[in-house]
N, C-alpha and C positions, 0 to 999 in steps of 0.2 A: 504493500500499500504505500502510495507516494502522494505527498501533498501537491506537487506540481501536476501530477496526472489529474488529481481531483479538480484543480484550477482550470485545467484544459476542459474538463467535462462541463464546468459552469461557465466557461468563457470568461473567466476572471484574469486580468493581466495587469492589475494595478499594484502599487507597492503594499506590502503587508508587514512591515518591519514592527510597527507599533500594534500591540493589542489594545486598540482603543475603540471607542464607540463608532467612529466614522468607517473605520475598516470593518468591524463587525457588520454594520448596516449594509455596506457595499456588498459583502460576501453573501450575506442573507438574502439580498434581492436578486443576485445572480442565481443563487441556489433555487429559489422558489420560480424563478422564470425559465429555468432549464430543466429541473428534475419535477416531472409530474407527480401529483398524488395519484396513485392507482393501485388497484387490486386485481389487475388482469391475471396474474399468476394463478389465482385459485380458479379462474374461469377458462384457464388454459391447461389445467391438470398438473401444474407446477407446484411442489411444495414450497412454502416460505420459511427459510431458516433464520432464526434470530442469532446470526453469528456474524461478527464484524467483517470478517474476510468474504463471506458469502454475499453480505450486502454490498460491500465495496465492489466485488466482482460484477455483481447484478447491475448496480446504478451507475458506476464509473466506467467499467469496461464494456458492458453490453449495452450502455445508454438507455437503461430502463429507468422506471420511477419506483414508487413503493408506498406503503402506507405508513402511518406515524411512527411505528416501531422501527422501521427501516430508515425512513428519511431523517428523522431527528437523531437516530443513533449514528448515522453518517456524519450529520453535521456536529454532533457532540465530539466525535473523533477528530474532525478537522479543526475545531475550535481549540480542542486540548493541544493538537500539534502546533498551533499557532501561539500557544502561550497563555490562553484565556483561562481564568478561573471559572469553571463551568461545571454544573451538576445536572443529573436527570431528576425530574420531578414526575409524579403520577397524577392523573386527572380523571374525574368522573364527568362524562359529557352529558350535556342536557338533551333529553329526548322529548321534543315537542308533543309528539303523539301521547305520550305518557304524562306530560305536564310535570316532569320531575327529572332529577338526576340519576344516573345509573347507580345501582347498589355497589357495584364492583368498579374498581378503577380500570378504564378501558382506553386510556390515552396517555402518552408521554409527551412532555415538553421539557424545555431547558431553562435553567436559571444561570445567567451570566453576571459576575460581579466585576465592575471596572471602576477602579479608584474609589472603592467603598460604595459605589452606587449599584443596586441590583436591577437587572432587567429580566423580562420574560422573553424568551425566544422560541418560537414554535413554527417550523417550516411544514409541519405535517397535519394540518387540519383540512386544507383544500378548500375548493369552492368559493363561495362569496364571503365566508367567515375566516379566510386566511388573512392574517396580519401581514403587512408589508414592511414594517420596521419593528425593531425591538421595542417592547413596552416597558416604560419605567414602573418598577414595582412600588407603586404608591396608591393609596386607597382614595377613591372618590375624584380622581382628576380625570377630565375628558382628554383623550389623546387622539387628535385628528390625523387620520392618514388617508391616502387616495381611496381605499375601499369603503371608508366611513370613520365614524367616531367610535373608538373603543374605550372601555374603561374597566378598571379593576376596582373591586369593592372587597374590604377585608372585615370579617366578622368572627371573633373568638378564634383566631388562627386559621380560618378557612377563607381562602381567596376565591372570588368569583370573577369570571371574565364575561363581559357583555359587550354588544355592539348595537349602535343606533341604526335602525333599519332605514333604507331609502325606498322611494317609490320605484316601480318597474314600469318602463314604457315598452310595451310588446306591439310592434307595427301590425302584425297578423296574428292576432291571438287565436288559439284553438282550444279544444276542450282538454287536450292531454298537456297543456302548459303546466310549468311549475307553480303550484299555488303558493300564495304568500305564506310564509312560516308563521304559525300561530305564536303568540307571545304576549307579554304584557305591553299593550299600546304599541309604541314603536321601538321597543327594546327587545333584542334577541339574546336570550341567555345561550352561552356557548358551553362553559364547563366551569367546575370548581376543582380547587386543588389545594394542598398544604405545601409547606416549604420542607417537608421531610426528604432528605436526599434518597434516591433510589439507585438500584444497580439494573442493568439491562436484564440480568439473570431473573429479577423479580417479575418479568413480563413473559417469561417462557411459556407459562401456562396459559395466559391470555392469548399469545400467538398461536398456540395449538388449538385453543377454544374457537377463535374466530374463523379458523379454517374448516371447522366441522359443524358448528352450531348453525342449523337451518334458519334460525329466527333472526340473525343479525343482518343488518343492511348490506354488509360487505359480501354475504353469501348470496342475498337476494338479487343484488344488482351488480354488473360490471361497471366500474367507474374510472374515469381518467380525467383529471382536471389539472390545468396549468395556468398559473398566473401570467398575463401578458404586460406589456408596458403601460396600457391604459384599461385593463380589465381582466377578463379571465375566459378560458375555453373549458367546456365541460362536456364530455361524452358519457352519457349514462344509458346503458343499453345501446338502442339505436337512435338515441335522441341527442343531437349536438346543439348545446347551447353557446352562443357567443355573447358576452356581456361587456358593455362599454360603461365604465364608471363615470357618474356625474356628467352624463350626456347633456343634461340641463340641470339647473339648480335642484338638488335633492332627488334627482331622478337618474336611474340607470337604464341604458338602452339594452333591451334583451331581444336577441334573434334566435329562434328555435327551428331547427331543421331535423325531419325524421329521415335517416339514412336507410337505404336498401342494404341487405347483407353484404353484397359485394363492394359497398362503398366504406365499410367500417375499417377494413384493413389500410386502405389508401388514406383515409382520414387520420388514422393514427400515425402514419408515416409522415403525411404532409403537415399536420397541424401540431402533432405532439413529438415528432421525431423518434418515434417508437416503431421498431421492427420486431415482431414476436417470433420466437423459435417454433412454438406449438399453436395449433388452431385454437382461435378464441371462439367460445360460445357465449355470445352476449346475453 
């Protein structure tokens, strides 16, 4: 595993001598704009190994993406290599349909400390709730980014990540369009977490469970999302969504296309730079 090879994968060629916030932000943005959040392996009959070398080979050498356990683990390794003070945290994601947080930890994120200030860094949430910059670990502060306003709230040692929702403008709406996510008013809850440091081995059971549990969303849907310079791309099953953030004030532009079977592979290559070794069953 080689940090220069990783930089080549994320198209990063700027100086990185200082483990500072500016460098962290730049590397993070390159990471989320080149490495898709995707679960295609389980829809191609490929096992997902929670091993750093396997993750590195898959994402860096085979130019694939991965889910949070893979993407954030790779970023954790890269930031450690660059001299950052970084640790892994575990989160319980919010399930809108259940109107509550999952009982078990089902997501990993990173905490990075720079000159005494703590930041939350998470490259593995994907979709419209993916942060584009590290978030300062402060409670109650609105932190505006291109995707929207994020804020963290702390209560008795438990931290909550939320995002202010924007309106969607869909030029040609259809019945199968993505419904607006239910939540409290215009606030979308994302996940909750504590600052207890974790080790990647703590997530081995979760990694195995997600691959076999028929009820989780990752088993039910093939997903591939990638952040772009002004929005995001998302291929869910045969449905391709292209979103442009803040197309007009407080409104995101959303275009949705339904692909034919033969278009899926080409779209993955052209839009996400992914070439699969095995046959995808969307």
